[in-house]
Biotite code that builds the C-alpha atoms (Angstrom):
import biotite.structure as struc

atoms = struc.array([
    struc.Atom([7.368, -14.000, 7.795], chain_id="A", res_id=1, res_name="LEU", atom_name="CA", element="C"),
    struc.Atom([5.103, -14.874, 4.881], chain_id="A", res_id=2, res_name="TYR", atom_name="CA", element="C"),
    struc.Atom([5.970, -13.186, 1.582], chain_id="A", res_id=3, res_name="ILE", atom_name="CA", element="C"),
    struc.Atom([2.744, -13.093, -0.376], chain_id="A", res_id=4, res_name="ILE", atom_name="CA", element="C"),
    struc.Atom([2.356, -12.739, -4.142], chain_id="A", res_id=5, res_name="LYS", atom_name="CA", element="C"),
    struc.Atom([-1.182, -11.453, -4.118], chain_id="A", res_id=6, res_name="LYS", atom_name="CA", element="C"),
    struc.Atom([-2.474, -9.144, -1.498], chain_id="A", res_id=7, res_name="CYS", atom_name="CA", element="C"),
    struc.Atom([-5.795, -10.645, -0.470], chain_id="A", res_id=8, res_name="LYS", atom_name="CA", element="C"),
    struc.Atom([-5.025, -13.092, 2.344], chain_id="A", res_id=9, res_name="ILE", atom_name="CA", element="C"),
    struc.Atom([-7.900, -14.306, 4.511], chain_id="A", res_id=10, res_name="ASN", atom_name="CA", element="C"),
    struc.Atom([-7.737, -14.248, 8.277], chain_id="A", res_id=11, res_name="ASP", atom_name="CA", element="C"),
    struc.Atom([-9.004, -17.818, 8.595], chain_id="A", res_id=12, res_name="LEU", atom_name="CA", element="C"),
    struc.Atom([-9.577, -17.543, 12.322], chain_id="A", res_id=13, res_name="GLU", atom_name="CA", element="C"),
    struc.Atom([-11.995, -14.601, 12.281], chain_id="A", res_id=14, res_name="THR", atom_name="CA", element="C"),
    struc.Atom([-13.059, -14.402, 8.599], chain_id="A", res_id=15, res_name="GLN", atom_name="CA", element="C"),
    struc.Atom([-12.486, -10.661, 8.932], chain_id="A", res_id=16, res_name="SER", atom_name="CA", element="C"),
    struc.Atom([-13.706, -8.267, 6.228], chain_id="A", res_id=17, res_name="PRO", atom_name="CA", element="C"),
    struc.Atom([-11.006, -6.486, 4.240], chain_id="A", res_id=18, res_name="PHE", atom_name="CA", element="C"),
    struc.Atom([-9.654, -2.958, 4.183], chain_id="A", res_id=19, res_name="SER", atom_name="CA", element="C"),
    struc.Atom([-8.348, -1.455, 0.935], chain_id="A", res_id=20, res_name="ASP", atom_name="CA", element="C"),
    struc.Atom([-4.936, 0.106, 0.478], chain_id="A", res_id=21, res_name="ILE", atom_name="CA", element="C"),
    struc.Atom([-5.169, 2.036, -2.784], chain_id="A", res_id=22, res_name="TYR", atom_name="CA", element="C"),
    struc.Atom([-2.215, 3.783, -4.450], chain_id="A", res_id=23, res_name="VAL", atom_name="CA", element="C"),
    struc.Atom([-2.693, 6.005, -7.524], chain_id="A", res_id=24, res_name="LYS", atom_name="CA", element="C"),
    struc.Atom([0.322, 7.133, -9.539], chain_id="A", res_id=25, res_name="ASN", atom_name="CA", element="C"),
    struc.Atom([-0.019, 10.856, -10.334], chain_id="A", res_id=26, res_name="HIS", atom_name="CA", element="C"),
    struc.Atom([3.756, 11.285, -10.676], chain_id="A", res_id=27, res_name="ALA", atom_name="CA", element="C"),
    struc.Atom([6.183, 11.464, -13.574], chain_id="A", res_id=28, res_name="GLY", atom_name="CA", element="C"),
    struc.Atom([7.831, 8.134, -12.705], chain_id="A", res_id=29, res_name="TYR", atom_name="CA", element="C"),
    struc.Atom([6.877, 4.512, -12.170], chain_id="A", res_id=30, res_name="ASN", atom_name="CA", element="C"),
    struc.Atom([6.013, 3.625, -8.594], chain_id="A", res_id=31, res_name="THR", atom_name="CA", element="C"),
    struc.Atom([5.366, 0.604, -6.390], chain_id="A", res_id=32, res_name="PHE", atom_name="CA", element="C"),
    struc.Atom([4.579, 0.034, -2.727], chain_id="A", res_id=33, res_name="PHE", atom_name="CA", element="C"),
    struc.Atom([5.077, -2.522, 0.008], chain_id="A", res_id=34, res_name="THR", atom_name="CA", element="C"),
    struc.Atom([2.746, -3.529, 2.822], chain_id="A", res_id=35, res_name="VAL", atom_name="CA", element="C"),
    struc.Atom([3.767, -5.440, 5.931], chain_id="A", res_id=36, res_name="SER", atom_name="CA", element="C"),
    struc.Atom([1.371, -6.408, 8.700], chain_id="A", res_id=37, res_name="TYR", atom_name="CA", element="C"),
    struc.Atom([0.633, -8.943, 11.397], chain_id="A", res_id=38, res_name="GLU", atom_name="CA", element="C"),
    struc.Atom([-2.328, -11.240, 11.947], chain_id="A", res_id=39, res_name="ILE", atom_name="CA", element="C"),
    struc.Atom([-1.984, -12.845, 15.359], chain_id="A", res_id=40, res_name="GLY", atom_name="CA", element="C"),
    struc.Atom([1.621, -14.031, 15.655], chain_id="A", res_id=41, res_name="ALA", atom_name="CA", element="C"),
    struc.Atom([2.145, -14.259, 11.868], chain_id="A", res_id=42, res_name="GLU", atom_name="CA", element="C"),
    struc.Atom([3.862, -11.557, 9.798], chain_id="A", res_id=43, res_name="GLU", atom_name="CA", element="C"),
    struc.Atom([2.990, -10.861, 6.154], chain_id="A", res_id=44, res_name="TYR", atom_name="CA", element="C"),
    struc.Atom([4.788, -8.866, 3.461], chain_id="A", res_id=45, res_name="PHE", atom_name="CA", element="C"),
    struc.Atom([3.518, -7.797, 0.027], chain_id="A", res_id=46, res_name="TYR", atom_name="CA", element="C"),
    struc.Atom([5.230, -5.852, -2.778], chain_id="A", res_id=47, res_name="GLU", atom_name="CA", element="C"),
    struc.Atom([3.090, -4.464, -5.583], chain_id="A", res_id=48, res_name="SER", atom_name="CA", element="C"),
    struc.Atom([4.224, -4.534, -9.181], chain_id="A", res_id=49, res_name="PRO", atom_name="CA", element="C"),
    struc.Atom([5.668, -1.315, -10.586], chain_id="A", res_id=50, res_name="SER", atom_name="CA", element="C"),
    struc.Atom([3.049, 0.824, -12.329], chain_id="A", res_id=51, res_name="PHE", atom_name="CA", element="C"),
    struc.Atom([3.284, 3.993, -14.484], chain_id="A", res_id=52, res_name="PRO", atom_name="CA", element="C"),
    struc.Atom([1.607, 7.399, -14.298], chain_id="A", res_id=53, res_name="ILE", atom_name="CA", element="C"),
    struc.Atom([-2.165, 7.302, -14.540], chain_id="A", res_id=54, res_name="GLY", atom_name="CA", element="C"),
    struc.Atom([-2.380, 3.757, -13.157], chain_id="A", res_id=55, res_name="ASN", atom_name="CA", element="C"),
    struc.Atom([-3.203, 2.452, -9.697], chain_id="A", res_id=56, res_name="SER", atom_name="CA", element="C"),
    struc.Atom([-2.901, -0.682, -7.616], chain_id="A", res_id=57, res_name="HIS", atom_name="CA", element="C"),
    struc.Atom([-4.999, -1.935, -4.723], chain_id="A", res_id=58, res_name="ILE", atom_name="CA", element="C"),
    struc.Atom([-4.118, -4.248, -1.865], chain_id="A", res_id=59, res_name="CYS", atom_name="CA", element="C"),
    struc.Atom([-6.760, -5.756, 0.422], chain_id="A", res_id=60, res_name="GLU", atom_name="CA", element="C"),
    struc.Atom([-5.767, -6.880, 3.894], chain_id="A", res_id=61, res_name="ILE", atom_name="CA", element="C"),
    struc.Atom([-7.920, -8.228, 6.736], chain_id="A", res_id=62, res_name="PRO", atom_name="CA", element="C"),
    struc.Atom([-9.288, -5.601, 9.113], chain_id="A", res_id=63, res_name="GLN", atom_name="CA", element="C"),
    struc.Atom([-7.869, -7.706, 11.959], chain_id="A", res_id=64, res_name="THR", atom_name="CA", element="C"),
    struc.Atom([-4.350, -6.788, 10.769], chain_id="A", res_id=65, res_name="SER", atom_name="CA", element="C"),
    struc.Atom([-2.087, -4.984, 13.241], chain_id="A", res_id=66, res_name="LYS", atom_name="CA", element="C"),
    struc.Atom([1.193, -3.039, 13.009], chain_id="A", res_id=67, res_name="ASN", atom_name="CA", element="C"),
    struc.Atom([0.710, -2.103, 9.374], chain_id="A", res_id=68, res_name="ILE", atom_name="CA", element="C"),
    struc.Atom([3.556, -0.454, 7.489], chain_id="A", res_id=69, res_name="GLU", atom_name="CA", element="C"),
    struc.Atom([2.910, 0.938, 4.002], chain_id="A", res_id=70, res_name="ILE", atom_name="CA", element="C"),
    struc.Atom([5.938, 2.222, 2.096], chain_id="A", res_id=71, res_name="THR", atom_name="CA", element="C"),
    struc.Atom([5.699, 3.994, -1.247], chain_id="A", res_id=72, res_name="ILE", atom_name="CA", element="C"),
    struc.Atom([8.677, 3.954, -3.633], chain_id="A", res_id=73, res_name="TYR", atom_name="CA", element="C"),
    struc.Atom([9.743, 5.613, -6.859], chain_id="A", res_id=74, res_name="ALA", atom_name="CA", element="C"),
    struc.Atom([10.865, 2.809, -9.143], chain_id="A", res_id=75, res_name="ASP", atom_name="CA", element="C"),
    struc.Atom([14.247, 4.234, -10.005], chain_id="A", res_id=76, res_name="PHE", atom_name="CA", element="C"),
    struc.Atom([16.795, 2.777, -7.651], chain_id="A", res_id=77, res_name="GLY", atom_name="CA", element="C"),
    struc.Atom([13.985, 1.789, -5.246], chain_id="A", res_id=78, res_name="ARG", atom_name="CA", element="C"),
    struc.Atom([13.888, 5.318, -3.816], chain_id="A", res_id=79, res_name="GLN", atom_name="CA", element="C"),
    struc.Atom([11.714, 5.393, -0.693], chain_id="A", res_id=80, res_name="LYS", atom_name="CA", element="C"),
    struc.Atom([9.238, 8.265, -0.956], chain_id="A", res_id=81, res_name="ILE", atom_name="CA", element="C"),
    struc.Atom([7.248, 7.911, 2.255], chain_id="A", res_id=82, res_name="LYS", atom_name="CA", element="C"),
    struc.Atom([6.409, 5.410, 4.955], chain_id="A", res_id=83, res_name="GLU", atom_name="CA", element="C"),
    struc.Atom([3.061, 5.245, 6.749], chain_id="A", res_id=84, res_name="TYR", atom_name="CA", element="C"),
    struc.Atom([2.550, 3.277, 9.985], chain_id="A", res_id=85, res_name="ASN", atom_name="CA", element="C"),
    struc.Atom([-0.759, 2.275, 11.572], chain_id="A", res_id=86, res_name="TYR", atom_name="CA", element="C"),
    struc.Atom([-1.535, 0.132, 14.605], chain_id="A", res_id=87, res_name="SER", atom_name="CA", element="C"),
    struc.Atom([-4.845, -0.958, 12.992], chain_id="A", res_id=88, res_name="THR", atom_name="CA", element="C"),
    struc.Atom([-6.226, -0.568, 9.477], chain_id="A", res_id=89, res_name="ILE", atom_name="CA", element="C"),
    struc.Atom([-9.164, 1.051, 7.746], chain_id="A", res_id=90, res_name="THR", atom_name="CA", element="C"),
    struc.Atom([-9.378, 1.939, 4.052], chain_id="A", res_id=91, res_name="ASN", atom_name="CA", element="C"),
    struc.Atom([-6.359, 3.994, 2.993], chain_id="A", res_id=92, res_name="LYS", atom_name="CA", element="C"),
    struc.Atom([-5.739, 5.908, -0.228], chain_id="A", res_id=93, res_name="CYS", atom_name="CA", element="C"),
    struc.Atom([-2.456, 7.490, -1.332], chain_id="A", res_id=94, res_name="PHE", atom_name="CA", element="C"),
    struc.Atom([-1.228, 9.172, -4.480], chain_id="A", res_id=95, res_name="LYS", atom_name="CA", element="C"),
    struc.Atom([2.266, 9.818, -5.717], chain_id="A", res_id=96, res_name="THR", atom_name="CA", element="C"),
    struc.Atom([3.248, 13.304, -6.853], chain_id="A", res_id=97, res_name="THR", atom_name="CA", element="C"),
    struc.Atom([6.147, 15.149, -8.428], chain_id="A", res_id=98, res_name="GLY", atom_name="CA", element="C"),
    struc.Atom([8.919, 14.039, -10.731], chain_id="A", res_id=99, res_name="SER", atom_name="CA", element="C"),
    struc.Atom([12.229, 12.221, -10.484], chain_id="A", res_id=100, res_name="LEU", atom_name="CA", element="C"),
    struc.Atom([13.682, 15.325, -8.816], chain_id="A", res_id=101, res_name="PHE", atom_name="CA", element="C"),
    struc.Atom([10.965, 15.923, -6.201], chain_id="A", res_id=102, res_name="ASN", atom_name="CA", element="C"),
    struc.Atom([9.128, 12.635, -5.643], chain_id="A", res_id=103, res_name="ALA", atom_name="CA", element="C"),
    struc.Atom([6.335, 12.744, -3.069], chain_id="A", res_id=104, res_name="GLY", atom_name="CA", element="C"),
    struc.Atom([3.249, 11.010, -1.699], chain_id="A", res_id=105, res_name="SER", atom_name="CA", element="C"),
    struc.Atom([0.069, 12.365, -0.115], chain_id="A", res_id=106, res_name="THR", atom_name="CA", element="C"),
    struc.Atom([-3.252, 11.043, 1.102], chain_id="A", res_id=107, res_name="ASN", atom_name="CA", element="C"),
    struc.Atom([-6.072, 11.005, -1.454], chain_id="A", res_id=108, res_name="CYS", atom_name="CA", element="C"),
    struc.Atom([-9.005, 13.384, -1.076], chain_id="A", res_id=109, res_name="ILE", atom_name="CA", element="C"),
    struc.Atom([-11.267, 10.427, -0.306], chain_id="A", res_id=110, res_name="GLY", atom_name="CA", element="C"),
    struc.Atom([-11.627, 6.720, -0.816], chain_id="A", res_id=111, res_name="MET", atom_name="CA", element="C"),
    struc.Atom([-14.863, 7.054, -2.799], chain_id="A", res_id=112, res_name="ASN", atom_name="CA", element="C"),
    struc.Atom([-13.496, 9.230, -5.591], chain_id="A", res_id=113, res_name="ASN", atom_name="CA", element="C"),
    struc.Atom([-9.857, 8.146, -5.193], chain_id="A", res_id=114, res_name="ARG", atom_name="CA", element="C"),
    struc.Atom([-8.574, 11.404, -6.708], chain_id="A", res_id=115, res_name="GLU", atom_name="CA", element="C"),
])
């Protein structure tokens, strides 16, 4: 398992293009997310910094990644909001919703406008 500090890690074998994982905080609390994935036999793990309402964070991973798990958290007691699992990756966009009492996460309307 490789714990990475920045999200953009090249797949040196294939020089694969990247897919974006974009998280926008629309909620009344700070949020962060984690991404785990595999490239070949290697496992990678990334944790974003915490970011407040109105801010976003992007993670780029190689399109050759497999078994991708994206978990979104409210940054009060590391409360898990939602987990998304994909066997392969394309661009993904999520936004947090709600407040401390009803934290949630949904897919964005589209990657281009990232609303």
